[in-house]
N, C-alpha and C positions, 0 to 999 in steps of 0.2 A: 410507528409505535402505537399500540393499543393498550390503554390502561384497563386492567382486569379487576384489580383491587387497589386499595390504598398502598399495599406493600408489594404489588406485583404488576408488571407490564409485559406485554408480548412484543417482541421484535421480529419482523418478517422481512427477509431480503431475498433478492434474486440476481444471480450473475450468470452470464454466458461467456464462453471462452472459445476461441479458435486456436488451432495448434501453433505453438511457438517452439516446440522441440520435437525431435523425430521419435522419441521413445513414448509410446502411448501410455504406459504406466506412469511415467513421470509427468506427462501432460495431465493425466487425471489427478495426480497429486497437486499440481500447481493450481488447476481449476478449483479444486475443493478448498485449498488453503485461501485462495482469493475470495471465494464465496463466504467462507467462515469469518474472514477479516471484517466484514461489515458489522457483524454482531459484536466482535471484540472492540471495534472502534467506538461503539456506543456504551461500553462498559458492561455488556451483557454476557450471558452464558448460553452457548448453543445447546439446543435440546434434540432437535430432529431435523432431517433434511430429505429432500426428494431430488432424484436425478432427472435432468432434462437434457435430451440429446437429439441432435440431427445427424443422421448417418447415411452415407452413400453406399448402400449395400450392394449395388451393382458394380462398384469399382474398388471396394475394399473388403477384405475378409472379415468375417464376424469376430475373429480373434482380436482384431484391433479394438473393437468396441468393448470386448470382454476385459482387455487389459486396462483400458481407460477407466471402466467402472471399478476395477480392482484397485487402481491407484487412488481413486476418489474415496473408496471405502477404507483404505488404509489410513488416509488422512482424517477421515471422520472418526475412526477409532482413536487416533491420537487426541482428538478433541472431546472424547466421550460423548459423541453425538451419534444418534441412531438414524440409520437410513430406513425410511418407512415406505418407500415406493419410488415411482418415477414414470416418465413417459418418453418414448423414443419415436421419432418420425423419420420417414425417408427424406433425405435432403442432399442435394448435389455437393454441398459444402459441409465438411465435418464440423460439428459444434458440440460443446458439452458445457453444462453448467449445473448449478444446484440452487434450489430454493431452500433457504435455511430459516428455521424458527428458533428463537431464543427468548430468554426471560431476563428481566432486570428490575431492581427496585426503582420505582419512579423517581425517588429522591436522589438516586445515584446514577441516573441516566446521563451519559456524556453526549453533548451536542457539539456542533461546529461553532456556534455563535456565542459562547460564553467567555470570550477573551476579556481580560482586564488589563489596563495599563500597568506595567511593571511585571507582567507575567514573563516567564522564560519559556522558550520553545525547545523541546527535545525531539530527536528523531531516532528511531530504533533500528533501522536497517541502512545498508549502503545503497546509494543510487547507481543506476546504470544498466538495469536489466534490459531495457529496450534497445540500448546500443549494443550490448553483448549479444542479444538475440539476433540483431542485424548482422553482426560479425560472424555469428554461427552460420547464418544462411549464406554468407559470402565465403565460408570456409576460411576465415581469417582470424578466428579466435583460438587461443591456445587451450589445451585441456585444463590448465589451471584456472583460466578465466571461466570456462564452461562450468567446471565443478563449483566454483564460487557462486556463479549466478544461479545454478540449479539449487545449491544449498540454501541460498537466500530465499528463492521463490517457494521452496517447499518447507520453509520454516514457518510454523504457525505463529500468529501474533498472540497466542494464548498466554504464554509466560509474561510477555510485556504488559498485556492488559491486566493480568492478575497482580503483577508487581505494582503497576501504576495505581491500582484500586486502593492501595494502602496509603495513598497520598491524596492531596486536594487537587483533583483534576478540574480545571475550569473549562477546557474545551479539548476536543480530540477529533482527528479524522485519520483515515488510512490513505496513504498516497498510492494511487494507482494510475489509471490511464491519462489523467490530466497533468501528471508530473507534479513535482514539489511546489512550483510556483502556482500552478492551477488550483491545486487543492488548498494551498495556503490562502489564495484569494477568496475561496469560498468561505473561509472563516471570518472574513471581514464583511459585516453587514453593509447594506447599501441604503442611504449614505452612511459612511463610517466615521467615527471620531477617533479611530485608532490607526496606527501604522505598524507594519511588521518589518523588523530589521533582521536580515540573515547575513551571516558571514560565510560565503562560499568556501573559504579555506578550512572551515570547521566541519563541513558536511562530509561524512564518510562516503567513499566511492568504491565500487567493485574493481578488482584488479583488471587493468588494461582498458577500463571504460574511457578514461580521459584520452589515452592514445588513439583508441579506435574512433572516438568522436572527432579528434583533431584531423584524421585523414578522411573524414567524410562519411563514416559508417553511422549514419543517423536514420532512424525510422521516420517515415512520413508523418507519424503522429507528433513527433518532436517539433517539426516545423509548424504544424497546425497549432499546437499548444503555444508556441512562442508568438506566432502571429496574433493569436487571440488575446494574450495577456501582457505582452511586453509594454504596452502603452501605460500600464499602471506601475511599472517597475523603474526605479531610479538606481543607476549604477554609480556608486560613490567612491570607487577605487579602480585601479587598473588590474582587471582580472583577465586571464586568457579567455578567448572567445569560446573555446571548447568547454571550459568549465562553466561558463554561463549557459551554454546549450544544454549541459547535463541537468540543469535545474528544471528544464522543460521536458526531459526524457520521460515518455510514458512507461510507468512501472507495471509489472505483472506481480501480483501478490507482494506489494511493497510494504514498507514499515508504517508505524504509527507516528503521527506528528502530534505531540502532547504539549498543552500549555498548563503550567503550574506556577504557584507563587514563587518569587525569587528565592526565598529562604529554603524552598523544598527542591530546587532544581538539582543542585549538586548531590544531595542525598539520594534522589531518584536515579540519577545517572549511575551512582555507585551501586544502588540496589539492582538495577537492570544488569549491569556488568557482572555482579556477583551471581546472577541467575543464568549466566552464560551468554548474555546478549552483548557480545564484545563490541559491536558497532554502535551501541547507544551513545549519543553525544548531544551536548548542548550546542545548538546551531543558531539560535536567534532570540529575539526578545520583542515584547509588545510595548508600544509607547503611545502617548496621545498624538493624534495627527488627523489625517483627512482621507484615509483609505488607500494609502500608498504602500508599496513594498520596496524597501531599500536594501541594496546589496552593499554592505559596508563592513569594515572590520569592527568586531565587538571589543 
């Protein structure tokens, strides 16, 4: 974030993506939604973007790249964000991402580290995109699960951010590759005098995500996320192992994890759901502690 004036700051983000779906148009949509999410997670408004792609022109037809760009452009249009250029290089592995620039009032900038004891934690999307994408690759996902996952990944966080901006947001992050636990851990300063309590039974899940996880359809990133963060997690109730794994599932274009004062939590959930974000839910709370994450009934 670069402060331009007392009433204006510039946000610049950069995200790369490798294919997780076979349809290049949908892949472009997901990549763009994921890149735009970083601006929304800071309370900002995207203004312009640049395409950045690595493309294996010797092994793929140029029509694939054209469809990826078309998908990204369609998502930028939904965000009222202008594509101003880009850069493509020869690469043996297909990659696509965007550099997004946005603006925010410095006094209304959301960060990860503004948590306060007593805050309530809301989440705006269902978990499980990493697991469903793994099931898709194994040809073990139903069309219902595929459609739900794609619908989630191509849903901009714009409406959620604009709705939350009407409330007192203390901290916010988008949940992507590090999973819910990993990104929640980033909200705890080090050393921290706060703990985060999450109720896994309140966390919305994509259709079939729990069943797929239970039979071993886990992406490698899930295991890495769990190995890295599980030492700071206390499990205070008897939860299914697959449900615990889902909390570490790496998300593509995941939802916003938002902290607000307790009195505003229920009204914000109601406002989000009235805006069509049906998966919005109260999933946790912040309390005094020592930098731990507890999985416990609320």
